[in-house]
NUVOKOL-494653 format. One record per residue (C-alpha): residue number from 1; residue in three letters; x, y, z. Coordinates in nm, 3 decimals, padded with zeros to 5 digits. Layout:
+-----+-----+---------+---------+---------+
!   k !   r !       X !       Y !       Z !
+-----+-----+---------+---------+---------+
! NUM ! ALA !       X !       Y !       Z !
...
+-----+-----+---------+---------+---------+
***
This chain:
+-----+-----+---------+---------+---------+
!   k !   r !       X !       Y !       Z !
+-----+-----+---------+---------+---------+
!   1 ! MET !  01.447 ! -01.528 ! -02.126 !
!   2 ! SER !  01.747 ! -01.562 ! -02.359 !
!   3 ! SER !  01.680 ! -01.490 ! -02.727 !
!   4 ! ASN !  01.781 ! -01.837 ! -02.842 !
!   5 ! LEU !  01.501 ! -01.996 ! -02.641 !
!   6 ! VAL !  01.141 ! -02.052 ! -02.750 !
!   7 ! GLN !  00.862 ! -01.912 ! -02.533 !
!   8 ! ALA !  00.659 ! -02.201 ! -02.387 !
!   9 ! GLY !  00.294 ! -02.168 ! -02.299 !
!  10 ! ILE ! -00.030 ! -02.356 ! -02.246 !
!  11 ! ILE ! -00.223 ! -02.419 ! -02.567 !
!  12 ! GLY ! -00.493 ! -02.652 ! -02.436 !
!  13 ! VAL ! -00.662 ! -02.745 ! -02.106 !
!  14 ! GLY ! -00.887 ! -03.024 ! -01.984 !
!  15 ! SER ! -01.003 ! -03.193 ! -01.665 !
!  16 ! TYR ! -01.203 ! -03.485 ! -01.532 !
!  17 ! VAL ! -01.367 ! -03.572 ! -01.201 !
!  18 ! PRO ! -01.550 ! -03.895 ! -01.112 !
!  19 ! GLU ! -01.928 ! -03.891 ! -01.098 !
!  20 ! ARG ! -01.970 ! -04.005 ! -00.736 !
!  21 ! ILE ! -02.013 ! -03.717 ! -00.489 !
!  22 ! LEU ! -01.935 ! -03.768 ! -00.120 !
!  23 ! THR ! -02.084 ! -03.487 !  00.089 !
!  24 ! ASN ! -02.008 ! -03.378 !  00.442 !
!  25 ! LYS ! -02.347 ! -03.517 !  00.541 !
!  26 ! ASP ! -02.237 ! -03.855 !  00.407 !
!  27 ! LEU ! -01.921 ! -03.834 !  00.618 !
!  28 ! GLU ! -02.127 ! -03.763 !  00.929 !
!  29 ! LYS ! -02.254 ! -04.121 !  00.895 !
!  30 ! MET ! -01.903 ! -04.262 !  00.862 !
!  31 ! VAL ! -01.695 ! -04.086 !  01.129 !
!  32 ! ASP ! -01.741 ! -03.856 !  01.427 !
!  33 ! THR ! -01.762 ! -03.524 !  01.243 !
!  34 ! SER ! -02.015 ! -03.270 !  01.120 !
!  35 ! ASP ! -02.082 ! -03.058 !  00.814 !
!  36 ! GLU ! -02.035 ! -02.743 !  01.023 !
!  37 ! TRP ! -01.697 ! -02.859 !  01.160 !
!  38 ! ILE ! -01.562 ! -02.952 !  00.817 !
!  39 ! THR ! -01.692 ! -02.641 !  00.641 !
!  40 ! SER ! -01.575 ! -02.392 !  00.904 !
!  41 ! ARG ! -01.222 ! -02.535 !  00.914 !
!  42 ! THR ! -01.163 ! -02.628 !  00.550 !
!  43 ! GLY ! -01.430 ! -02.475 !  00.329 !
!  44 ! ILE ! -01.503 ! -02.819 !  00.183 !
!  45 ! LYS ! -01.866 ! -02.922 !  00.128 !
!  46 ! GLU ! -01.819 ! -03.225 ! -00.098 !
!  47 ! ARG ! -01.561 ! -03.421 ! -00.294 !
!  48 ! ARG ! -01.553 ! -03.667 ! -00.586 !
!  49 ! ILE ! -01.468 ! -04.033 ! -00.533 !
!  50 ! ALA ! -01.343 ! -04.266 ! -00.807 !
!  51 ! ASP ! -01.495 ! -04.609 ! -00.861 !
!  52 ! PRO ! -01.305 ! -04.892 ! -00.687 !
!  53 ! GLU ! -01.170 ! -05.018 ! -01.020 !
!  54 ! GLU ! -01.092 ! -04.670 ! -01.162 !
!  55 ! SER ! -00.715 ! -04.620 ! -01.161 !
!  56 ! THR ! -00.516 ! -04.296 ! -01.161 !
!  57 ! SER ! -00.406 ! -04.353 ! -01.521 !
!  58 ! GLU ! -00.771 ! -04.376 ! -01.626 !
!  59 ! LEU ! -00.849 ! -04.042 ! -01.459 !
!  60 ! ALA ! -00.543 ! -03.895 ! -01.631 !
!  61 ! VAL ! -00.641 ! -04.023 ! -01.976 !
!  62 ! LYS ! -00.988 ! -03.870 ! -01.955 !
!  63 ! ALA ! -00.848 ! -03.528 ! -01.866 !
!  64 ! ALA ! -00.573 ! -03.561 ! -02.126 !
!  65 ! ARG ! -00.815 ! -03.634 ! -02.409 !
!  66 ! ARG ! -01.008 ! -03.318 ! -02.328 !
!  67 ! ALA ! -00.690 ! -03.109 ! -02.317 !
!  68 ! LEU ! -00.573 ! -03.251 ! -02.650 !
!  69 ! ALA ! -00.911 ! -03.178 ! -02.810 !
!  70 ! HIS ! -00.904 ! -02.824 ! -02.673 !
!  71 ! ALA ! -00.555 ! -02.772 ! -02.816 !
!  72 ! GLY ! -00.638 ! -02.933 ! -03.149 !
!  73 ! VAL ! -00.344 ! -03.172 ! -03.102 !
!  74 ! LYS ! -00.353 ! -03.542 ! -03.195 !
!  75 ! PRO ! -00.200 ! -03.797 ! -02.955 !
!  76 ! GLU !  00.058 ! -03.901 ! -03.214 !
!  77 ! GLU !  00.178 ! -03.539 ! -03.233 !
!  78 ! LEU !  00.292 ! -03.543 ! -02.871 !
!  79 ! ASP !  00.665 ! -03.552 ! -02.797 !
!  80 ! LEU !  00.641 ! -03.613 ! -02.422 !
!  81 ! ILE !  00.394 ! -03.699 ! -02.146 !
!  82 ! ILE !  00.467 ! -03.598 ! -01.785 !
!  83 ! LEU !  00.228 ! -03.724 ! -01.518 !
!  84 ! ALA !  00.241 ! -03.570 ! -01.172 !
!  85 ! THR !  00.086 ! -03.804 ! -00.916 !
!  86 ! CYS !  00.114 ! -03.935 ! -00.560 !
!  87 ! THR ! -00.101 ! -04.239 ! -00.636 !
!  88 ! LYS !  00.059 ! -04.430 ! -00.921 !
!  89 ! ASP ! -00.124 ! -04.732 ! -01.059 !
!  90 ! MET !  00.166 ! -04.948 ! -00.937 !
!  91 ! PRO !  00.524 ! -04.893 ! -00.813 !
!  92 ! PHE !  00.651 ! -04.944 ! -01.167 !
!  93 ! PRO !  00.627 ! -04.883 ! -01.455 !
!  94 ! ALA !  00.549 ! -04.513 ! -01.458 !
!  95 ! SER !  00.177 ! -04.448 ! -01.485 !
!  96 ! ALA !  00.262 ! -04.200 ! -01.762 !
!  97 ! CYS !  00.353 ! -04.502 ! -01.975 !
!  98 ! LEU !  00.005 ! -04.645 ! -01.921 !
!  99 ! VAL ! -00.140 ! -04.310 ! -02.022 !
! 100 ! GLN !  00.079 ! -04.304 ! -02.334 !
! 101 ! ASP ! -00.049 ! -04.647 ! -02.433 !
! 102 ! GLN ! -00.417 ! -04.564 ! -02.371 !
! 103 ! LEU ! -00.392 ! -04.238 ! -02.565 !
! 104 ! GLY ! -00.206 ! -04.394 ! -02.856 !
! 105 ! ALA !  00.070 ! -04.133 ! -02.824 !
! 106 ! VAL !  00.315 ! -04.358 ! -03.008 !
! 107 ! ASN !  00.581 ! -04.090 ! -03.060 !
! 108 ! ALA !  00.594 ! -03.961 ! -02.703 !
! 109 ! GLY !  00.830 ! -04.032 ! -02.418 !
! 110 ! ALA !  00.666 ! -04.068 ! -02.078 !
! 111 ! PHE !  00.759 ! -04.038 ! -01.711 !
! 112 ! ASP !  00.609 ! -03.957 ! -01.371 !
! 113 ! ILE !  00.695 ! -03.680 ! -01.126 !
! 114 ! GLU !  00.620 ! -03.709 ! -00.754 !
! 115 ! ALA !  00.636 ! -03.389 ! -00.551 !
! 116 ! GLY !  00.323 ! -03.420 ! -00.341 !
! 117 ! CYS !  00.048 ! -03.171 ! -00.414 !
! 118 ! THR !  00.308 ! -02.943 ! -00.575 !
! 119 ! GLY !  00.360 ! -03.206 ! -00.844 !
! 120 ! PHE !  00.176 ! -03.025 ! -01.122 !
! 121 ! VAL !  00.381 ! -02.707 ! -01.073 !
! 122 ! TYR !  00.698 ! -02.920 ! -01.083 !
! 123 ! ALA !  00.581 ! -03.105 ! -01.395 !
! 124 ! LEU !  00.476 ! -02.785 ! -01.574 !
! 125 ! THR !  00.814 ! -02.630 ! -01.498 !
! 126 ! VAL !  01.002 ! -02.934 ! -01.627 !
! 127 ! GLY !  00.785 ! -02.973 ! -01.936 !
! 128 ! SER !  00.825 ! -02.608 ! -02.033 !
! 129 ! GLN !  01.203 ! -02.650 ! -02.047 !
! 130 ! PHE !  01.177 ! -02.902 ! -02.331 !
! 131 ! VAL !  00.962 ! -02.663 ! -02.532 !
! 132 ! ALA !  01.181 ! -02.364 ! -02.447 !
! 133 ! THR !  01.497 ! -02.532 ! -02.577 !
! 134 ! GLY !  01.323 ! -02.634 ! -02.897 !
! 135 ! SER !  01.394 ! -03.003 ! -02.839 !
! 136 ! MET !  01.020 ! -03.074 ! -02.822 !
! 137 ! LYS !  00.714 ! -02.902 ! -02.963 !
! 138 ! ARG !  00.416 ! -03.062 ! -02.788 !
! 139 ! VAL !  00.430 ! -03.172 ! -02.422 !
! 140 ! LEU !  00.133 ! -03.307 ! -02.230 !
! 141 ! VAL !  00.143 ! -03.233 ! -01.857 !
! 142 ! ILE ! -00.110 ! -03.404 ! -01.631 !
! 143 ! GLY ! -00.188 ! -03.385 ! -01.262 !
! 144 ! ALA ! -00.397 ! -03.681 ! -01.146 !
! 145 ! ASP ! -00.460 ! -03.839 ! -00.808 !
! 146 ! ASN ! -00.678 ! -04.109 ! -00.661 !
! 147 ! LEU ! -00.646 ! -04.016 ! -00.295 !
! 148 ! SER ! -00.959 ! -04.201 ! -00.188 !
! 149 ! LYS ! -00.760 ! -04.523 ! -00.240 !
! 150 ! VAL ! -00.499 ! -04.421 !  00.020 !
! 151 ! THR ! -00.729 ! -04.243 !  00.265 !
! 152 ! ASN ! -00.811 ! -04.400 !  00.601 !
! 153 ! TRP ! -01.186 ! -04.357 !  00.614 !
! 154 ! GLU ! -01.179 ! -04.413 !  00.990 !
! 155 ! ASP ! -00.951 ! -04.113 !  01.049 !
! 156 ! ARG ! -01.174 ! -03.809 !  01.083 !
! 157 ! ASN ! -00.879 ! -03.570 !  01.065 !
! 158 ! THR ! -00.779 ! -03.672 !  00.712 !
! 159 ! CYS ! -01.076 ! -03.841 !  00.544 !
! 160 ! VAL ! -01.270 ! -03.513 !  00.524 !
! 161 ! LEU ! -00.999 ! -03.344 !  00.319 !
! 162 ! PHE ! -00.933 ! -03.541 !  00.005 !
! 163 ! GLY ! -01.097 ! -03.618 ! -00.328 !
! 164 ! ASP ! -01.012 ! -03.765 ! -00.668 !
! 165 ! GLY ! -00.964 ! -03.597 ! -01.005 !
! 166 ! ALA ! -00.735 ! -03.508 ! -01.292 !
! 167 ! GLY ! -00.636 ! -03.199 ! -01.489 !
! 168 ! ALA ! -00.417 ! -03.167 ! -01.796 !
! 169 ! VAL ! -00.255 ! -02.905 ! -02.017 !
! 170 ! VAL ! -00.078 ! -02.916 ! -02.352 !
! 171 ! LEU !  00.239 ! -02.710 ! -02.374 !
! 172 ! GLY !  00.369 ! -02.563 ! -02.697 !
! 173 ! PRO !  00.547 ! -02.260 ! -02.845 !
! 174 ! VAL !  00.372 ! -01.925 ! -02.802 !
! 175 ! ALA !  00.451 ! -01.567 ! -02.899 !
! 176 ! PRO !  00.740 ! -01.386 ! -02.726 !
! 177 ! GLY !  00.628 ! -01.224 ! -02.401 !
! 178 ! GLU !  00.346 ! -01.474 ! -02.354 !
! 179 ! GLY !  00.329 ! -01.812 ! -02.182 !
! 180 ! ILE !  00.541 ! -01.903 ! -01.881 !
! 181 ! LEU !  00.731 ! -01.597 ! -01.759 !
! 182 ! ALA !  00.893 ! -01.739 ! -01.444 !
! 183 ! SER !  00.883 ! -02.043 ! -01.220 !
! 184 ! LYS !  01.042 ! -02.155 ! -00.896 !
! 185 ! LEU !  01.055 ! -02.491 ! -00.719 !
! 186 ! ALA !  01.147 ! -02.543 ! -00.353 !
! 187 ! ALA !  01.160 ! -02.811 ! -00.087 !
! 188 ! GLU !  01.212 ! -02.846 !  00.287 !
! 189 ! GLY !  01.293 ! -03.216 !  00.307 !
! 190 ! ALA !  01.324 ! -03.209 !  00.685 !
! 191 ! GLY !  00.945 ! -03.185 !  00.693 !
! 192 ! TRP !  00.888 ! -03.517 !  00.516 !
! 193 ! LYS !  00.751 ! -03.671 !  00.834 !
! 194 ! TYR !  00.461 ! -03.429 !  00.853 !
! 195 ! LEU !  00.283 ! -03.570 !  00.548 !
! 196 ! SER !  00.353 ! -03.918 !  00.417 !
! 197 ! MET !  00.234 ! -04.267 !  00.336 !
! 198 ! PRO !  00.483 ! -04.456 !  00.554 !
! 199 ! ALA !  00.469 ! -04.807 !  00.408 !
! 200 ! GLY !  00.488 ! -04.965 !  00.065 !
! 201 ! GLY !  00.837 ! -04.852 ! -00.039 !
! 202 ! SER !  01.187 ! -04.983 !  00.023 !
! 203 ! ARG !  01.204 ! -04.813 !  00.364 !
! 204 ! MET !  00.909 ! -05.015 !  00.493 !
! 205 ! PRO !  00.800 ! -05.285 !  00.245 !
! 206 ! ALA !  00.445 ! -05.411 !  00.256 !
! 207 ! SER !  00.383 ! -05.680 !  00.517 !
! 208 ! PRO !  00.089 ! -05.809 !  00.722 !
! 209 ! LEU !  00.206 ! -05.580 !  01.004 !
! 210 ! THR !  00.212 ! -05.263 !  00.789 !
! 211 ! VAL ! -00.137 ! -05.343 !  00.664 !
! 212 ! GLU ! -00.261 ! -05.409 !  01.017 !
! 213 ! LYS ! -00.118 ! -05.076 !  01.136 !
! 214 ! LYS ! -00.278 ! -04.892 !  00.841 !
! 215 ! LEU !  00.057 ! -04.759 !  00.724 !
! 216 ! HIS ! -00.049 ! -04.762 !  00.358 !
! 217 ! TYR ! -00.274 ! -04.464 !  00.416 !
! 218 ! ILE ! -00.211 ! -04.090 !  00.434 !
! 219 ! HIS ! -00.056 ! -03.984 !  00.766 !
! 220 ! MET ! -00.054 ! -03.611 !  00.834 !
! 221 ! GLN !  00.038 ! -03.377 !  01.116 !
! 222 ! GLY ! -00.212 ! -03.112 !  01.019 !
! 223 ! ARG ! -00.084 ! -02.829 !  01.236 !
! 224 ! GLU !  00.269 ! -02.850 !  01.096 !
! 225 ! VAL !  00.148 ! -02.872 !  00.736 !
! 226 ! PHE ! -00.088 ! -02.577 !  00.788 !
! 227 ! ARG !  00.195 ! -02.366 !  00.932 !
! 228 ! TYR !  00.420 ! -02.446 !  00.635 !
! 229 ! ALA !  00.142 ! -02.381 !  00.383 !
! 230 ! VAL !  00.050 ! -02.040 !  00.522 !
! 231 ! LYS !  00.413 ! -01.931 !  00.500 !
! 232 ! VAL !  00.508 ! -02.062 !  00.156 !
! 233 ! MET !  00.188 ! -01.982 ! -00.033 !
! 234 ! GLU !  00.231 ! -01.610 !  00.027 !
! 235 ! GLU !  00.611 ! -01.605 ! -00.002 !
! 236 ! GLU !  00.638 ! -01.816 ! -00.317 !
! 237 ! ALA !  00.364 ! -01.620 ! -00.495 !
! 238 ! ALA !  00.517 ! -01.283 ! -00.405 !
! 239 ! ASN !  00.868 ! -01.392 ! -00.502 !
! 240 ! ILE !  00.769 ! -01.537 ! -00.839 !
! 241 ! VAL !  00.576 ! -01.223 ! -00.933 !
! 242 ! LYS !  00.887 ! -01.019 ! -00.859 !
! 243 ! ALA !  01.104 ! -01.263 ! -01.056 !
! 244 ! ALA !  00.876 ! -01.214 ! -01.357 !
! 245 ! GLY !  00.930 ! -00.839 ! -01.341 !
! 246 ! LEU !  00.572 ! -00.774 ! -01.231 !
! 247 ! ALA !  00.405 ! -00.609 ! -00.932 !
! 248 ! LEU !  00.138 ! -00.771 ! -00.718 !
! 249 ! SER ! -00.111 ! -00.527 ! -00.871 !
! 250 ! ASP ! -00.039 ! -00.686 ! -01.211 !
! 251 ! ILE ! -00.188 ! -01.021 ! -01.105 !
! 252 ! ASP ! -00.516 ! -01.084 ! -01.284 !
! 253 ! LEU ! -00.584 ! -01.427 ! -01.141 !
! 254 ! LEU ! -00.440 ! -01.642 ! -00.860 !
! 255 ! ILE ! -00.486 ! -02.017 ! -00.891 !
! 256 ! PRO ! -00.370 ! -02.168 ! -00.562 !
! 257 ! HIS ! -00.354 ! -02.531 ! -00.456 !
! 258 ! GLN ! -00.703 ! -02.614 ! -00.328 !
! 259 ! ALA ! -00.632 ! -02.760 !  00.016 !
! 260 ! ASN ! -00.805 ! -02.532 !  00.263 !
! 261 ! ILE ! -01.006 ! -02.213 !  00.222 !
! 262 ! ARG ! -00.837 ! -02.052 !  00.523 !
! 263 ! ILE ! -00.493 ! -02.096 !  00.365 !
! 264 ! ILE ! -00.621 ! -01.956 !  00.035 !
! 265 ! GLU ! -00.785 ! -01.654 !  00.201 !
! 266 ! HIS ! -00.472 ! -01.584 !  00.406 !
! 267 ! ALA ! -00.254 ! -01.586 !  00.094 !
! 268 ! ALA ! -00.494 ! -01.358 ! -00.094 !
! 269 ! LYS ! -00.500 ! -01.110 !  00.195 !
! 270 ! LYS ! -00.120 ! -01.099 !  00.221 !
! 271 ! LEU ! -00.093 ! -01.051 ! -00.156 !
! 272 ! LYS ! -00.355 ! -00.773 ! -00.140 !
! 273 ! LEU ! -00.583 ! -00.958 ! -00.382 !
! 274 ! SER ! -00.961 ! -00.950 ! -00.363 !
! 275 ! MET ! -01.119 ! -01.295 ! -00.366 !
! 276 ! ASP ! -01.277 ! -01.224 ! -00.705 !
! 277 ! LYS ! -00.923 ! -01.259 ! -00.844 !
! 278 ! VAL ! -00.877 ! -01.599 ! -00.680 !
! 279 ! VAL ! -01.001 ! -01.928 ! -00.825 !
! 280 ! VAL ! -01.166 ! -02.141 ! -00.557 !
! 281 ! ASN ! -01.331 ! -02.480 ! -00.604 !
! 282 ! VAL ! -01.215 ! -02.655 ! -00.286 !
! 283 ! ASP ! -01.577 ! -02.648 ! -00.167 !
! 284 ! ARG ! -01.679 ! -02.885 ! -00.447 !
! 285 ! TYR ! -01.375 ! -03.108 ! -00.488 !
! 286 ! GLY ! -01.172 ! -03.097 ! -00.168 !
! 287 ! ASN ! -00.797 ! -03.149 ! -00.196 !
! 288 ! THR ! -00.730 ! -03.337 ! -00.521 !
! 289 ! SER ! -00.352 ! -03.307 ! -00.479 !
! 290 ! THR ! -00.173 ! -03.277 ! -00.816 !
! 291 ! ALA ! -00.506 ! -03.234 ! -00.998 !
! 292 ! SER ! -00.596 ! -02.931 ! -00.789 !
! 293 ! ILE ! -00.443 ! -02.648 ! -00.996 !
! 294 ! PRO ! -00.506 ! -02.780 ! -01.350 !
! 295 ! LEU ! -00.865 ! -02.864 ! -01.255 !
! 296 ! ALA ! -00.917 ! -02.509 ! -01.127 !
! 297 ! LEU ! -00.744 ! -02.366 ! -01.436 !
! 298 ! ASP ! -00.967 ! -02.562 ! -01.671 !
! 299 ! GLU ! -01.280 ! -02.442 ! -01.492 !
! 300 ! ALA ! -01.157 ! -02.082 ! -01.502 !
! 301 ! VAL ! -01.083 ! -02.101 ! -01.876 !
! 302 ! LYS ! -01.412 ! -02.267 ! -01.966 !
! 303 ! SER ! -01.614 ! -02.020 ! -01.756 !
! 304 ! GLY ! -01.450 ! -01.719 ! -01.925 !
! 305 ! ARG ! -01.255 ! -01.599 ! -01.619 !
! 306 ! VAL ! -00.928 ! -01.626 ! -01.812 !
! 307 ! LYS ! -00.864 ! -01.388 ! -02.102 !
! 308 ! ALA ! -00.576 ! -01.331 ! -02.341 !
! 309 ! GLY ! -00.304 ! -01.122 ! -02.180 !
! 310 ! ASP ! -00.401 ! -01.209 ! -01.823 !
! 311 ! ASN ! -00.117 ! -01.258 ! -01.575 !
! 312 ! ILE ! -00.186 ! -01.580 ! -01.387 !
! 313 ! VAL ! -00.006 ! -01.701 ! -01.076 !
! 314 ! MET ! -00.015 ! -02.068 ! -00.975 !
! 315 ! VAL !  00.120 ! -02.161 ! -00.633 !
! 316 ! ALA !  00.120 ! -02.488 ! -00.440 !
! 317 ! PHE !  00.259 ! -02.677 ! -00.143 !
! 318 ! GLY !  00.266 ! -03.047 ! -00.066 !
! 319 ! ALA !  00.432 ! -03.351 !  00.082 !
! 320 ! GLY !  00.809 ! -03.340 !  00.080 !
! 321 ! LEU !  00.762 ! -03.082 !  00.204 !
! 322 ! THR !  00.758 ! -02.907 ! -00.133 !
! 323 ! SER !  00.638 ! -02.579 ! -00.276 !
! 324 ! GLY !  00.644 ! -02.401 ! -00.608 !
! 325 ! ALA !  00.500 ! -02.117 ! -00.812 !
! 326 ! ILE !  00.461 ! -02.014 ! -01.175 !
! 327 ! VAL !  00.367 ! -01.689 ! -01.347 !
! 328 ! LEU !  00.232 ! -01.703 ! -01.699 !
! 329 ! LYS !  00.075 ! -01.461 ! -01.941 !
! 330 ! TRP ! -00.225 ! -01.630 ! -02.095 !
! 331 ! SER ! -00.207 ! -01.666 ! -02.469 !
! 332 ! LEU ! -00.485 ! -01.914 ! -02.539 !
! 333 ! GLY ! -00.755 ! -01.655 ! -02.482 !
! 334 ! GLU ! -01.104 ! -01.799 ! -02.449 !
! 335 ! GLY ! -00.995 ! -02.131 ! -02.594 !
! 336 ! LYS ! -01.146 ! -02.362 ! -02.852 !
! 337 ! GLU ! -01.450 ! -02.564 ! -02.765 !
+-----+-----+---------+---------+---------+
***
């Protein structure tokens, strides 16, 4: 990194998941599936479901408050809020603006980023640039999604996968050689059709017909998404480690997008990492989309798995199709409680 830039890093973490737990046994009563089928193919045992009236911005605010407290930063000290989400409260305004209002972050700008489940990696990359240039000192980055609201609970192929949650980090200046060392964002837009919510935008505005055809729910071609994920998770992680000037043996912890245990295990094997160096919570939360990585990071920090000086790799894939990876050297240490 050029000498006239500031090193940006994470100085606080926080997360939130709703109280309601939906188990595989519960799903057996709803659709034609089984706990054994779901577990063997995805690794998921349960997921969290938001209350009907609980919006994405509310999930985001709860995680954000915990991250701010952990960082020792007041809302009014924030310069910018970036919210990565696929499930905005409404088409406009940006849900980040609702978060800004609820937090009382009166001095912060606010906008949303939508890059599917890769959204948090995109948002973290973008947010770090503002800190690196010195134009901003405190940036709040949130990944929050309310996928239960856009899940077709009659579709056994998708309803077993998703859950709700939020994770947040506070970005700020850190010592040279620490913080974010390298990041890369990618997309294969030709694959948009493999994972989408077809209706509700300008391409197919809401109508009685789109509602009748259930086009406001997640539509996924699982085989194509799985094939893409297996390829990019390994490739993006390996490439970003090299870009940071590190070797695979230098990785202390891999925090992958929590979509499917088979994808995670495949990536770890290709990267020659033992599973004790991989953060996994997909069994308890399912795929929480943009919340996936920051939620896993927060758990790893609070449980003591992350230590000062650790090299951490975050890698994700999602609708778009998109992918991205980040390498950072942890500077927060064990954190402040």
